[in-house]
C-alpha positions in Angstrom: 93.1 121.6 118.8 91.0 119.5 116.5 87.9 117.9 118.0 87.4 114.1 118.0 84.7 114.4 115.3 87.0 116.5 113.1 89.8 114.0 113.4 87.4 111.1 112.6 86.0 112.9 109.5 89.4 113.8 108.3 90.5 110.1 108.6 87.3 109.1 106.7 88.0 111.5 103.9 91.5 110.3 103.5 90.4 106.7 103.5 87.8 107.2 100.8 90.1 109.2 98.6 92.9 106.6 98.9 90.6 103.6 98.2 88.9 105.4 95.2 92.3 106.1 93.7 93.0 102.3 93.7 90.0 101.2 91.6 90.6 100.6 87.9 87.5 101.7 86.0 87.4 98.3 84.2 87.1 96.6 87.6 83.6 98.1 88.1 82.5 97.8 84.5 83.4 101.2 83.2 85.2 102.1 80.0 88.6 103.6 80.6 87.6 106.7 78.6 90.0 109.6 77.9 93.1 110.6 79.8 92.5 110.8 83.5 94.3 113.4 85.6 94.4 111.1 88.6 94.5 107.3 89.1 91.3 105.4 89.9 87.7 106.4 89.8 86.4 109.9 89.7 84.1 111.2 92.4 81.2 111.4 90.0 81.7 107.7 89.0 81.7 106.6 92.7 78.5 108.6 93.3 76.8 107.2 90.2 77.7 103.6 90.9 76.8 103.9 94.6 73.5 105.7 93.8 74.2 108.8 95.9 74.3 112.4 95.0 77.6 113.8 93.7 77.5 116.8 96.0 76.8 114.6 99.0 79.6 112.2 98.2 82.0 115.1 97.6 81.1 116.5 101.0 81.7 113.1 102.5 85.2 113.0 100.9 85.9 116.5 102.1 85.2 115.6 105.7 82.1 117.8 106.0 79.6 117.3 108.9 77.1 115.0 107.2 75.7 111.7 108.3 75.6 108.4 106.3 73.2 105.5 106.8 74.2 101.8 106.7 72.6 101.5 103.3 74.6 104.3 101.8 77.8 103.1 103.4 77.1 99.6 102.0 76.7 101.1 98.5 79.9 103.0 98.8 81.8 99.9 100.2 80.6 97.8 97.3 81.6 100.4 94.7 85.1 100.7 96.2 85.4 96.9 96.4 86.1 96.9 100.1 86.6 93.6 101.8 85.1 92.8 105.2 87.9 94.5 107.3 88.0 97.6 105.2 84.1 97.8 105.3 84.2 97.7 109.1 86.9 100.3 109.0 84.6 102.5 106.9 81.7 102.0 109.3 83.9 102.8 112.3 85.2 106.1 110.8 81.7 107.1 109.8 80.6 106.3 113.4 78.0 103.9 112.0 78.9 101.4 114.7 78.8 101.8 118.4 82.1 103.3 119.7 84.2 101.0 121.7 86.6 102.4 124.2 89.0 99.8 125.5 90.5 100.4 129.0 94.3 100.3 128.7 95.8 97.4 130.5 98.4 98.7 133.0 99.2 95.4 134.6 99.4 92.0 132.9 97.4 89.4 135.0 99.6 86.7 136.4 97.3 84.1 134.7 98.5 85.5 131.3 102.1 85.2 132.4 101.4 81.6 133.2 100.0 81.0 129.7 103.1 82.6 128.1 105.4 80.4 130.2 103.4 77.3 129.4 103.8 77.9 125.7 107.6 77.5 125.9 109.5 76.2 123.9 107.3 78.1 121.4 108.2 81.8 121.4 105.2 83.8 122.5 104.6 87.5 123.1 101.7 89.5 124.6 100.7 92.5 122.4 98.0 95.2 122.3 96.3 96.6 119.2 99.3 98.9 118.6 101.8 96.0 118.7 103.3 97.2 121.9 105.1 94.3 123.7 103.6 94.0 127.2 105.2 90.6 128.1 106.9 87.7 126.5 108.2 84.3 127.4 111.9 83.3 127.6 111.8 81.6 124.3 110.7 84.8 122.6 113.2 87.0 124.4 116.1 84.6 123.6 115.2 84.2 120.0 115.2 87.9 119.4 118.2 88.6 121.7 120.6 90.9 119.9 118.0 92.0 117.4 118.8 95.7 117.7 121.9 97.3 116.4 120.6 100.6 117.9 119.2 101.2 121.4 115.6 99.9 121.6 113.5 103.0 122.5 110.1 101.3 121.9 109.1 97.8 122.9 106.9 97.4 119.8 107.0 94.9 117.0 106.3 97.4 114.2 108.9 99.9 115.5 111.4 97.1 115.8 111.0 96.4 112.1 110.8 99.8 110.5 113.4 101.6 112.6 116.0 98.8 112.9 118.6 99.2 110.0 119.4 95.4 110.0 115.8 94.2 110.0 115.7 93.4 106.3 118.8 91.2 106.8 117.2 89.3 109.6 113.6 89.0 108.3 113.7 87.0 105.1 110.1 87.9 104.2 110.3 91.5 105.5 108.2 92.8 102.5 105.3 90.6 103.6 105.6 91.1 107.4 105.7 94.9 107.6 102.7 95.6 105.2 100.7 93.1 107.3 101.5 95.0 110.5 100.7 98.3 109.0 97.4 97.0 107.6 96.5 95.6 111.0 97.4 98.9 112.6 95.2 100.8 110.1 92.3 98.5 110.9 92.6 99.1 114.6 93.1 102.9 114.1 89.4 103.6 113.4 88.7 102.7 117.1 91.5 105.2 118.3 91.2 108.2 116.0 90.7 110.4 119.0 93.5 108.9 121.0 96.5 111.3 121.3 99.0 108.5 122.0 98.0 106.7 118.8 98.2 110.0 116.8 101.7 110.7 118.2 102.9 107.2 117.5 101.8 107.4 113.9 103.2 110.9 113.5 106.6 109.9 114.8 106.7 106.7 112.8 105.9 108.7 109.7 108.7 111.1 110.3 111.2 108.3 111.0 110.3 105.9 108.3 109.5 106.8 104.7 108.5 103.1 104.2 105.9 103.3 107.0 104.6 106.7 105.7 104.0 105.2 102.2 102.4 102.1 103.6 100.2 104.1 105.9 99.1 106.3 103.0 97.8 103.3 101.1 95.0 102.8 103.6 95.2 99.0 103.4 93.0 97.4 106.1 93.8 93.8 107.2 92.1 91.4 109.5 94.0 89.0 111.8 95.1 86.0 110.0 97.8 83.3 110.5 101.0 84.7 108.9 104.4 83.4 108.0 107.7 84.7 109.5 111.0 83.6 108.1 113.8 84.6 110.4 117.6 84.5 109.8 119.0 83.8 113.2 122.7 84.4 113.9 123.1 81.0 115.7 120.3 78.9 114.4 120.3 79.9 110.7 117.1 80.2 108.7 113.9 79.6 110.7 110.3 79.4 109.4 107.2 80.0 111.6 103.5 80.4 111.3 102.1 83.1 113.7 98.8 82.7 115.4 97.1 85.3 117.6 95.2 84.2 120.6 92.7 86.6 122.1 93.0 87.2 125.8 89.4 87.2 127.1 88.4 90.1 129.4 91.6 92.1 128.8 90.7 94.7 126.3 92.6 94.4 123.0 95.3 92.1 124.2 96.3 89.0 122.3 99.1 86.5 122.5 101.2 86.0 119.3 102.6 82.5 119.1 105.4 81.4 116.8 105.1 77.7 115.7 107.7 76.1 113.4 106.4 75.2 110.0 108.9 72.4 109.2 111.1 69.8 110.9 114.3 71.8 110.2 113.0 74.7 112.2 112.0 72.4 115.1 115.5 71.0 115.0 117.2 74.4 115.0 114.9 76.1 117.5 117.0 75.0 120.6 120.0 76.9 119.1 118.2 80.1 119.8 118.2 79.5 123.5 120.5 81.0 126.2 122.2 83.5 123.8 125.5 85.1 124.8 
């Protein structure tokens, strides 16, 4: 069985290679040059621009047991044009930040249930970093009643999208929602590389969904941000929401995702989602 350190170094190597392949030489001031066998920058170009040795950088990409300072990681991050979430992801994988081990929440505090209920009629759901659904209010449950055409094996927002055959018909902006979820999952993954439950979840999703497998391989890393969700509801018609995530203090990685209508029409149609069946 692979050790925690080996898994982390493998994840770091995959991340560096994926992000290097996405950089156009012109974006970092290099001439395109002759025909390139692979897309993106060459290893020697990254090493040159970052001011590090080629052998050292090659070893880093190969997942060898070497250490990197903040200064070196900063130089690599700048060369690979990493934004803030991706830079933090790089630090986490390189173990350049203190490890955080969140204690899994096994029981949702009653005070959190009270908050969820108080948000009604706005749909709201309690999630962890893996998008597992731990609790939800009646408005959320009723709005998504009948979502699944197949039995729901996982109570998880990402699984509900990529494994449900009709999800594209019901999510009008599916191609924005799912990449966002995967990018958020990738950002959180650096804190859970050694977690067998995370590894098994990602493995099974990759086997079940080619779409997830391709998105995961892109190594996009995204920070929490208000996002839009456009839902085609069987009774209410087209609905448009902005999603905000509220951190639950003192409860590990838990957050409440709240759906707020973006227009008057959605406010008018929202009651039609209630009391389904």
